C-alpha positions as CSV (number, residue, x, y, z in Angstrom):
1,M,99.9,136.0,91.6
2,T,98.5,132.7,90.2
3,L,94.9,134.0,91.1
4,A,95.6,137.2,89.3
5,G,96.9,135.2,86.4
6,L,93.5,133.0,86.4
7,S,91.3,135.3,86.7
8,D,92.8,137.3,83.6
9,A,93.0,133.4,81.5
10,P,91.4,130.9,82.7
11,Q,92.0,128.4,80.3
12,V,94.7,125.8,81.1
13,Q,96.5,123.2,79.3
14,A,97.1,121.2,82.1
15,L,95.3,121.0,85.4
16,V,97.2,119.0,87.8
17,I,95.1,118.4,91.1
18,G,97.5,117.1,94.1
19,G,100.4,118.6,95.6
20,G,102.2,115.5,96.7
21,I,105.8,114.0,95.1
22,N,104.2,112.6,92.3
23,G,101.6,115.6,91.3
24,I,104.5,117.8,91.3
25,S,106.4,115.5,89.1
26,V,104.1,115.9,86.5
27,F,103.3,119.0,87.0
28,R,107.5,119.7,86.2
29,E,107.1,117.4,83.4
30,L,104.5,119.2,81.6
31,A,106.4,122.8,82.5
32,L,109.3,121.7,81.2
33,Q,107.3,121.5,78.3
34,G,106.2,124.7,77.8
35,L,102.7,124.0,78.6
36,R,100.4,126.6,80.5
37,V,99.8,124.1,83.5
38,L,98.4,124.8,86.8
39,L,99.1,122.6,90.3
40,I,97.3,123.0,93.0
41,D,96.8,121.0,96.5
42,R,94.3,121.6,99.1
43,G,96.6,121.2,101.8
44,D,100.1,122.1,101.5
45,F,103.2,120.6,98.7
46,C,104.0,117.5,99.8
47,G,101.8,117.9,103.2
48,A,100.0,114.2,103.3
49,C,101.2,111.0,102.3
50,S,104.7,112.7,100.4
51,S,105.6,114.0,103.8
52,A,105.1,110.8,105.6
53,P,108.1,108.8,103.6
54,S,110.4,106.2,105.2
55,R,113.1,108.7,103.9
56,M,114.6,105.9,101.4
57,I,115.5,105.9,98.0
58,H,115.3,102.3,97.1
59,G,115.2,99.8,94.8
60,G,112.7,98.0,96.5
61,L,114.5,93.9,97.4
62,R,111.8,92.7,98.7
63,Y,109.5,93.5,95.6
64,L,111.1,90.4,94.2
65,E,109.5,87.8,96.3
66,N,106.2,89.3,94.4
67,G,107.8,89.1,91.2
68,E,107.8,92.8,90.4
69,F,111.3,92.8,88.5
70,A,110.6,95.7,86.4
71,L,109.5,97.6,89.1
72,V,113.0,96.9,90.8
73,R,114.7,97.8,88.0
74,E,113.1,101.0,87.1
75,S,113.6,102.0,91.2
76,L,117.2,101.0,91.1
77,A,117.5,103.2,87.9
78,E,115.7,106.2,89.4
79,R,117.4,105.6,92.8
80,D,120.9,106.1,90.8
81,A,119.4,108.7,89.0
82,L,118.7,110.9,92.3
83,L,122.0,110.3,93.3
84,R,123.3,112.2,90.6
85,N,120.7,115.1,90.1
86,A,120.0,115.5,93.9
87,P,123.0,114.8,95.9
88,H,122.6,117.5,98.5
89,M,119.7,115.7,99.7
90,V,120.2,112.0,98.7
91,F,123.3,109.8,99.8
92,P,124.5,106.4,99.8
93,L,122.7,104.0,102.3
94,A,124.6,101.4,103.7
95,T,122.3,98.6,104.4
96,T,122.3,95.4,106.5
97,V,120.0,92.1,106.5
98,P,120.6,90.4,110.0
99,I,119.9,86.7,109.0
100,R,118.9,83.6,111.4
101,K,118.5,80.7,109.0
102,R,119.7,79.4,106.3
103,F,117.0,77.5,103.8
104,S,114.0,79.5,104.9
105,G,111.8,81.8,102.8
106,L,113.0,79.7,99.2
107,L,109.7,79.4,98.5
108,N,108.1,82.5,98.8
109,G,108.4,83.6,95.9
110,A,106.5,80.8,94.2
111,I,103.9,81.3,96.9
112,S,103.7,84.8,95.5
113,F,103.2,83.9,91.6
114,A,100.8,80.8,92.6
115,G,98.4,84.0,94.2
116,L,98.7,82.5,98.1
117,K,98.1,85.5,100.3
118,G,99.6,84.3,103.3
119,K,102.8,86.4,105.1
120,P,105.7,85.2,103.7
121,A,108.5,82.8,105.5
122,E,111.2,84.4,107.2
123,R,114.1,85.3,105.0
124,G,116.9,83.0,105.1
125,S,120.5,83.5,103.8
126,L,120.3,81.3,100.4
127,A,117.2,83.4,99.8
128,I,118.6,87.0,100.5
129,R,121.5,86.1,98.3
130,A,119.4,85.3,95.6
131,G,117.7,88.5,96.1
132,L,120.9,90.7,96.1
133,T,122.3,88.6,93.4
134,L,119.7,90.2,91.2
135,Y,120.3,93.5,92.9
136,D,123.4,93.4,91.8
137,L,122.8,92.1,88.7
138,Y,120.6,95.2,87.5
139,T,122.8,97.8,88.3
140,R,126.3,96.1,86.7
141,K,126.2,98.5,83.9
142,R,126.0,101.5,85.7
143,R,127.3,100.9,89.3
144,A,126.9,104.0,91.2
145,L,127.0,101.8,94.6
146,P,128.9,99.6,96.1
147,G,127.9,95.7,95.7
148,S,126.9,93.4,98.2
149,R,128.7,91.3,100.5
150,F,128.0,88.5,103.1
151,R,129.2,87.9,106.6
152,G,129.3,84.9,108.9
153,K,128.2,84.9,112.6
154,A,131.5,86.1,113.9
155,E,132.3,89.0,111.8
156,T,128.6,90.0,112.1
157,H,128.5,90.4,115.7
158,R,132.2,91.7,116.1
159,L,131.0,94.9,113.4
160,W,127.3,94.7,115.8
161,P,127.9,93.6,119.1
162,G,124.1,94.6,120.2
163,L,122.4,92.6,117.6
164,Q,120.7,89.4,118.7
165,P,123.2,86.6,119.9
166,E,121.1,83.9,117.4
167,L,122.2,85.4,114.5
168,R,124.1,83.4,112.1
169,F,125.0,85.6,109.1
170,S,124.2,89.4,107.7
171,A,124.5,90.7,104.8
172,T,125.1,94.3,103.7
173,Y,124.1,96.2,100.1
174,Y,123.2,99.8,99.5
175,D,120.8,101.8,98.8
176,A,120.2,105.3,99.4
177,W,118.2,107.9,101.9
178,I,116.8,111.5,101.6
179,S,117.2,113.6,104.3
180,H,114.5,116.6,103.2
181,P,111.7,114.9,101.2
182,E,109.8,117.9,101.7
183,R,112.5,120.2,100.4
184,L,113.1,118.9,97.8
185,G,109.6,118.8,96.3
186,I,109.8,123.0,96.7
187,E,112.8,122.6,95.0
188,L,111.1,121.0,91.9
189,V,108.3,123.3,92.2
190,A,111.0,126.2,92.3
191,D,112.7,124.3,89.4
192,S,109.5,124.6,87.6
193,L,108.0,128.3,88.1
194,S,111.7,128.9,86.8
195,A,111.7,127.5,83.4
196,N,108.2,128.4,82.4
197,E,106.6,131.6,83.2
198,N,103.4,130.1,82.2
199,A,103.5,127.5,84.9
200,M,101.3,128.3,88.2
201,V,101.0,126.9,91.5
202,L,98.7,127.3,94.3
203,N,98.4,125.6,97.2
204,H,95.6,125.3,100.0
205,A,93.2,125.3,97.2
206,E,90.6,122.8,95.6
207,V,89.0,122.4,92.7
208,G,84.9,121.4,92.3
209,R,82.9,120.7,89.9
210,E,79.0,123.2,89.7
211,A,75.9,121.8,88.6
212,D,76.2,122.9,85.2
213,G,79.4,121.2,84.8
214,T,81.9,124.3,85.5
215,L,85.0,123.9,87.3
216,T,85.3,126.3,90.1
217,L,88.5,126.6,91.8
218,T,88.6,127.4,95.6
219,D,91.8,129.7,97.3
220,H,91.1,128.4,100.8
221,L,93.5,131.2,102.2
222,T,91.7,134.2,100.7
223,G,88.1,132.9,100.1
224,A,88.8,133.4,96.7
225,T,86.8,131.7,93.8
226,L,87.2,131.5,90.3
227,P,86.4,129.1,87.2
228,V,89.3,127.5,85.9
229,R,89.1,125.7,82.1
230,P,91.8,122.9,81.7
231,D,92.1,120.5,78.2
232,V,93.2,117.8,80.5
233,I,93.1,117.2,84.0
234,V,95.7,115.4,86.1
235,N,94.2,113.3,89.5
236,A,97.4,112.9,91.6
237,T,95.8,112.9,94.8
238,G,97.7,109.6,96.0
239,A,95.3,107.8,98.9
240,W,92.2,110.2,97.4
241,V,92.1,109.2,94.0
242,D,88.3,108.1,94.1
243,Q,87.2,110.6,96.1
244,T,88.6,113.6,93.7
245,N,87.1,111.4,90.7
246,L,83.7,111.5,92.5
247,R,84.0,115.3,92.1
248,L,85.3,115.5,89.0
249,F,82.8,114.0,87.5
250,P,79.4,115.2,86.8
251,A,76.5,113.4,89.1
252,G,74.9,111.1,87.3
253,D,77.6,110.2,85.2
254,D,78.8,106.4,85.9
255,A,81.3,106.3,89.0
256,P,84.4,105.8,88.2
257,D,85.9,102.7,89.4
258,R,88.1,102.5,92.7
259,F,91.3,102.0,92.1
260,V,93.0,102.8,95.6
261,G,93.1,100.9,99.2
262,G,96.2,102.2,100.9
263,T,98.3,101.2,103.8
264,K,99.2,103.3,106.9
265,G,102.9,103.5,107.9
266,S,103.9,105.3,111.2
267,H,107.6,106.3,112.2
268,L,109.4,107.0,115.4
269,I,112.0,109.3,115.6
270,L,114.5,108.4,118.8
271,D,116.9,110.6,120.5
272,H,119.3,107.8,121.5
273,P,122.9,107.8,121.3
274,E,123.4,104.1,122.3
275,L,121.3,103.1,119.6
276,H,122.8,105.6,117.4
277,A,126.2,104.1,117.8
278,A,125.1,101.1,117.7
279,L,123.8,100.9,114.0
280,S,127.6,101.9,113.0
281,G,126.2,103.9,110.3
282,H,124.3,101.4,108.7
283,M,120.3,101.0,108.0
284,I,119.2,97.5,109.9
285,Y,116.5,96.2,107.4
286,F,114.8,93.3,109.5
287,E,111.8,91.1,109.7
288,N,109.3,91.5,112.8
289,V,108.1,88.6,114.3
290,D,104.4,88.7,112.1
291,G,106.8,88.9,108.7
292,R,106.9,92.9,107.9
293,V,109.6,94.3,106.9
294,C,110.9,97.1,109.5
295,I,114.0,99.3,109.1
296,L,116.2,101.1,111.6
297,F,119.1,104.0,110.2
298,P,120.7,107.3,111.4
299,Y,118.9,110.0,110.4
300,L,120.2,113.9,110.9
301,G,121.8,112.8,114.1
302,R,118.7,110.7,115.3
303,V,117.8,107.8,114.7
304,L,114.6,106.6,112.1
305,I,112.2,103.3,113.0
306,G,109.2,102.0,111.2
307,S,107.4,100.9,110.1
308,T,103.7,99.5,110.3
309,D,101.4,98.5,107.3
310,I,97.6,98.8,108.6
311,R,95.0,98.5,105.6
312,V,93.1,102.1,105.4
313,D,90.0,101.6,103.3
314,E,89.0,105.4,103.5
315,P,91.9,107.6,104.0
316,G,91.7,110.7,106.5
317,E,93.9,112.3,109.0
318,V,96.3,109.4,110.2
319,R,98.4,109.5,113.2
320,C,100.9,107.1,114.6
321,E,98.6,105.2,117.8
322,D,100.3,104.3,120.8
323,A,99.7,100.2,119.9
324,E,101.9,101.1,116.8
325,V,104.3,102.8,119.1
326,D,104.4,99.6,121.0
327,Y,104.4,97.5,117.7
328,I,107.6,99.3,116.5
329,L,109.8,99.0,120.2
330,K,109.1,95.6,120.3
331,S,110.4,95.2,117.2
332,L,113.1,96.5,118.4
333,A,114.0,94.7,120.8
334,N,114.2,91.5,118.4
335,V,116.6,93.2,117.1
336,F,119.0,95.1,119.5
337,P,117.7,92.9,122.8
338,G,119.9,95.2,125.1
339,I,119.0,97.6,124.3
340,T,115.4,100.1,125.4
341,V,113.9,103.6,124.9
342,R,112.6,105.8,127.5
343,P,109.4,107.8,126.7
344,E,111.3,110.9,126.5
345,Q,113.5,109.3,123.7
346,I,110.8,109.7,121.3
347,V,111.4,113.2,119.9
348,Y,108.8,112.7,116.9
349,R,106.3,110.6,115.1
350,F,104.7,110.4,112.3
351,A,102.2,108.7,110.3
352,G,101.1,108.7,106.6
353,V,98.7,106.4,104.0
354,R,100.6,104.6,101.1
355,P,98.6,105.1,97.8
356,L,98.2,101.5,96.7
357,P,96.4,100.2,94.1
358,R,93.2,98.3,95.4
359,S,93.9,94.6,96.7
360,D,92.1,92.3,98.6
361,K,95.6,90.2,99.7
362,A,95.4,89.7,103.5
363,F,99.5,90.3,103.9
364,T,99.8,94.2,103.1
365,G,103.3,93.5,101.9
366,R,102.1,91.1,98.8
367,I,100.2,94.8,97.3
368,S,102.1,95.5,94.5
369,R,104.3,99.0,95.1
370,D,104.0,99.7,91.4
371,H,102.6,102.7,89.7
372,A,99.9,103.3,86.5
373,T,98.4,106.1,84.6
374,R,94.1,105.5,83.5
375,N,92.5,107.9,81.1
376,L,89.3,108.5,82.6
377,G,87.7,109.8,79.6
378,G,85.6,112.9,80.5
379,D,85.4,116.3,79.6
380,P,87.8,117.4,80.1
381,P,89.7,114.2,79.8
382,V,90.8,112.9,83.5
383,L,94.1,110.9,83.8
384,C,94.3,108.7,87.1
385,M,97.6,108.5,88.8
386,I,97.6,105.2,90.9
387,G,99.9,104.0,93.0
388,G,103.7,105.1,93.3
389,K,106.4,105.9,95.8
390,W,109.1,108.3,96.3
391,T,111.7,106.4,94.4
392,T,109.9,106.5,91.2
393,F,108.4,109.4,91.6
394,R,110.3,111.2,88.4
395,A,110.0,108.0,86.2
396,F,105.4,108.1,87.3
397,G,105.4,112.0,86.4
398,E,107.0,111.1,83.0
399,Q,104.8,108.4,82.2
400,C,101.8,110.2,82.9
401,A,102.8,113.5,81.5
402,D,103.5,111.5,78.1
403,M,99.9,110.2,78.1
404,A,99.2,113.7,78.5
405,L,100.9,115.4,75.6
406,E,99.3,112.7,73.6
407,V,95.9,114.0,74.5
408,L,97.1,117.4,74.0
409,G,99.0,116.6,70.6
410,R,102.1,118.3,72.1
411,P,105.5,116.5,71.5
412,R,108.2,115.9,74.1
413,T,110.8,118.6,74.0
414,V,112.6,118.0,77.4
415,D,114.1,115.1,79.2
416,T,114.4,115.0,82.7
417,R,116.2,111.8,83.4
418,D,119.8,113.6,84.1
419,R,118.8,117.0,84.8
420,P,119.5,118.1,88.4
421,I,117.3,119.4,91.1
422,G,117.4,122.4,92.6
423,G,120.7,122.8,94.7
424,G,121.7,119.7,93.5
425,A,123.3,121.3,90.5
426,G,127.2,121.8,90.3
427,F,127.0,119.9,94.2
428,P,130.7,118.4,94.5
429,G,131.2,114.8,94.2
430,N,132.7,113.7,96.8
431,E,133.5,114.9,100.6
432,A,136.1,116.6,100.6
433,G,134.6,119.0,97.7
434,V,131.7,119.4,100.3
435,R,134.0,120.4,103.0
436,D,135.4,123.3,100.5
437,L,132.1,124.7,100.4
438,V,131.4,124.7,103.7
439,G,134.5,126.3,104.2
440,D,134.1,128.9,100.9
441,L,130.9,130.0,102.6
442,A,132.2,130.5,106.2
443,R,134.9,132.6,104.9
444,S,132.5,134.7,102.5
445,F,129.8,135.2,104.6
446,G,131.8,135.6,107.7
447,V,129.7,132.7,109.6
448,D,131.2,129.8,111.6
449,R,131.7,126.2,110.0
450,D,128.2,125.2,111.4
451,R,125.5,127.8,110.0
452,A,127.7,127.2,106.8
453,A,127.4,123.2,106.9
454,H,123.3,124.0,107.8
455,A,122.5,126.1,104.7
456,V,124.8,123.4,102.2
457,L,122.6,120.5,104.4
458,H,119.2,122.2,103.1
459,Y,119.8,124.0,100.2
460,G,122.1,122.7,98.6
461,T,124.3,124.9,95.7
462,R,121.7,127.8,96.8
463,A,123.2,128.2,100.0
464,G,125.2,131.0,99.1
465,E,122.1,132.3,98.0
466,I,120.1,131.8,101.3
467,L,123.5,133.3,103.5
468,R,123.3,136.9,100.8
469,V,119.6,137.3,101.3
470,C,120.0,136.8,105.4
471,R,123.4,138.9,105.8
472,E,121.0,141.4,103.5
473,A,118.6,141.1,105.9
474,G,119.7,142.8,109.0
475,D,118.1,140.1,111.5
476,D,120.3,137.0,110.8
477,E,120.1,136.0,114.4
478,P,119.3,132.8,115.4
479,L,115.8,131.7,116.2
480,E,116.7,130.5,119.4
481,D,119.9,129.6,121.2
482,G,121.4,126.4,120.0
483,T,119.3,126.6,116.1
484,A,121.4,127.6,113.2
485,Y,117.7,128.5,111.9
486,T,117.3,132.6,111.9
487,V,114.7,134.7,111.7
488,A,115.9,136.3,108.2
489,E,116.5,132.4,107.1
490,L,112.5,131.8,108.0
491,R,111.2,135.1,106.7
492,H,112.9,134.5,103.3
493,L,111.1,131.0,103.1
494,I,107.8,132.7,104.1
495,R,108.4,135.1,101.3
496,T,109.5,132.5,98.5
497,E,108.6,129.3,99.1
498,H,104.5,129.4,99.2
499,V,104.2,128.9,103.1
500,G,100.6,129.5,104.2
501,G,100.8,128.4,108.0
502,L,103.0,127.3,110.8
503,D,102.8,123.7,109.8
504,D,103.9,124.5,106.4
505,L,106.2,126.1,108.0
506,M,108.0,124.4,110.7
507,L,107.3,120.9,109.5
508,R,108.2,121.3,106.0
509,R,110.3,123.8,104.9
510,T,112.4,123.0,107.9
511,S,113.6,120.4,109.7
512,L,113.1,121.8,113.7
513,A,110.1,119.3,114.6
514,I,111.1,116.1,113.2
515,T,115.0,116.0,114.6
516,G,113.0,117.2,117.8
517,A,114.5,120.8,118.0
518,L,111.6,122.3,117.7
519,S,110.4,123.9,121.0
520,M,107.5,126.4,122.4
521,A,109.7,129.6,121.8
522,M,110.8,128.8,118.1
523,I,107.0,128.4,117.5
524,E,105.7,131.7,119.3
525,R,108.7,133.4,117.4
526,A,107.6,131.8,113.7
527,S,104.0,132.9,114.3
528,D,104.8,136.2,115.1
529,L,107.2,136.6,111.6
530,L,103.9,134.5,109.7
531,A,101.7,137.1,111.2
532,G,103.4,139.8,109.7
533,E,104.5,138.6,106.7
534,L,100.4,137.3,106.0
535,K,99.1,140.5,107.3
536,W,97.2,138.0,110.3
537,S,95.2,139.5,112.7
538,A,96.2,139.1,116.3
539,A,93.1,137.0,116.6
540,Q,94.1,134.8,113.6
541,A,97.7,134.8,114.6
542,D,96.3,133.1,118.3
543,A,93.3,130.5,116.2
544,A,96.7,129.4,113.7
545,K,99.1,128.8,116.7
546,R,96.4,127.1,118.9
547,A,95.8,124.6,115.8
548,F,99.3,123.9,115.3
549,L,99.9,122.9,118.8
550,D,96.7,120.7,118.6
551,L,98.5,119.0,115.3
552,L,101.5,118.7,117.0
553,E,99.7,116.8,120.2
554,T,97.3,114.8,118.2
555,R,99.4,113.5,115.5
556,H,103.4,113.9,116.3
557,G,103.3,113.2,120.3
558,L,104.3,116.9,121.3
559,D,102.1,118.1,123.7
560,A,102.8,122.0,125.3
561,E,104.7,120.7,128.5
562,T,107.2,118.8,125.8
563,L,107.6,122.0,123.7
564,Q,108.0,124.2,126.8
565,N,111.1,122.4,128.6
566,R,112.5,122.3,125.1
567,N,113.1,126.1,125.4
568,A,116.7,127.3,125.2
569,K,118.0,123.2,125.6
570,G,120.0,123.9,122.1
571,N,118.2,120.8,120.7
572,G,119.9,121.6,117.2
573,E,120.4,118.8,114.6
574,C,123.4,116.9,113.3
575,G,122.7,116.5,109.5
576,S,125.0,114.2,107.0
577,V,126.8,117.6,105.8
578,A,127.5,118.4,109.3
579,R,130.5,115.4,108.7
580,H,131.9,117.4,106.4
581,A,132.2,120.4,108.2
């Protein structure tokens, strides 16, 4: 439909290149203003950096050391907005900081202000108390979460007996976590398309400039090419911003400045009941021996731990290397020294490049996490989105869209600060309400509470729509024993959510891979579904499956033997909403 629409009318008011969360955000902003706007991505939506966040929605406590007070205020406001607008996917997260010292780290902020580049000293209780006082102060007028509190040694070890014995204090504050970030991106796309029939999206496509200056769009799934004529371009390609700029400006023009110099962050997902229990529902936010901040928290019935922060000058297909696995597990030993992790308990690994502003700071933790939009000029003008993080996607998209609207001479007519996202519209505001929703769906559609809870966890108040479609499809049977996902559900996702391949479906539209539930039998069944829906030949289906298995092994640590051993093991996920069932 998008290709047909562009073929008939290639002129668009705005072209957004890059379907990560920031590109989706500015696309949404422009679509809601009624513009004819096109969003494209050379891969899948939220398929690169935006699929590999720490899954935190947070204010950025450590940014205070860098003096980024405005960023922290903005991040806290956007965190609270997401708790309101996407309550089906964004949840409060009690966060505990273990503390060994009292006075250490008091000069970290002063050192940063002085422009020194070294790593910060270990944060002591006084430095952390000062930071949390500011955190509480910034949200005092709109208190969405409990305030911070401190504990002494005895209470800390009573609540977390497995923590390192030399701890003297702990501090707990609240931020938030996101259950399915990639799905939230898809919901933003769907909302935008529903609100504006002139808005268009195309993944697995990219744009290039011909020798005569014409911009040409290539659809990698069909091979089709066609011209596109935008009035303004938004370069939202994240870590690839600089490479994209080189493609957009004609040869012979002065090359644009380089804006981005990212860092790689890697994470592990552990199936570790002992560690899960030791966390007592909290995230542990701690320093590794090298001064880098690490996190450890319960995630969909598993444990998420990370991350690394390795400078990347030229982004590409990154993966969590074995040396990073060792680094992450050694960091765990510094927090819970009595807990060990066996190799088979690592059920998934992932990595992404943070698109940070270019910096020469030696300690990567000192590099700003802020964002900005630059108007690079050109014909048509190119607006370049630099930096940004998951928490602030709405604010960043709003700011970039306002610049685009100014270029186009268009007013803003719709504000998104309090606009619900997808299945967050009308979602219950308390646990009792969620339990009632799960029970009502189970009775209405004749499914058990686990299946109803699964639908609520993934689709919020749109769960009923999904269950209705599945019931009417006639093949609403589990994809494999032990999982709540069904054949009818996956077919619906393929038909309605821009799925172009196995990785789109199994890594981003579902949570099967990241929770350690994905098996070879599931992959084979999903491959057959995709082949039927996308009209693949037997050779295409086989090539797609082999490519996906190679991706799982090289980038996520899942080899064919592991996937085979999971067949019919019942490795279902346990999500946050399931506790309400």
